C-alpha positions in Angstrom: -0.1 0.2 -0.3 2.8 2.7 1.0 4.5 1.4 -2.2 1.9 2.5 -4.3 1.1 6.0 -2.3 4.6 6.6 -3.0 4.3 5.8 -6.5 1.3 8.1 -7.1 3.2 10.6 -5.1 5.8 10.6 -7.7 3.4 10.5 -10.8 2.1 13.2 -9.4 4.7 15.6 -8.9 6.0 14.6 -12.4 3.4 15.7 -13.9 3.7 19.1 -12.1 7.5 19.4 -13.0 5.9 18.9 -16.7 3.3 21.4 -16.5 6.0 23.7 -14.6 8.8 23.1 -17.7 5.9 24.0 -20.6 4.8 26.9 -18.7 8.0 28.6 -18.9 8.9 27.0 -22.3 5.6 28.8 -23.5 6.8 32.2 -21.4 9.7 32.2 -22.9 9.2 31.7 -26.3 6.6 34.6 -26.2 9.0 36.8 -24.4 11.2 35.9 -27.2 8.6 36.8 -30.1 7.5 39.5 -27.9 11.3 41.1 -28.1 12.0 40.0 -32.0 8.6 42.0 -32.9 9.4 45.3 -30.6 13.2 45.0 -32.7 11.2 44.6 -36.3 9.2 48.1 -35.4 12.1 49.8 -33.7 14.4 49.2 -36.7 11.2 50.0 -39.2 11.0 53.0 -37.3 14.6 54.2 -37.8 14.2 53.2 -41.2 11.6 55.6 -42.1 12.9 58.5 -39.9 16.2 58.5 -42.2 14.4 57.7 -45.3 14.2 60.9 -47.0 10.9 61.7 -48.2 
């Protein structure tokens, strides 16, 4: 019985760790995408600023 309880705890702990990792990876990807968009907009701003009209 105790071994089954321990197995259940390990399974739950692994599931929580997987969810935490996938959440961290999702946030990292969102941050990278956000930074890329900001950089792209920043470059476009300066390109327009420096382009003679």
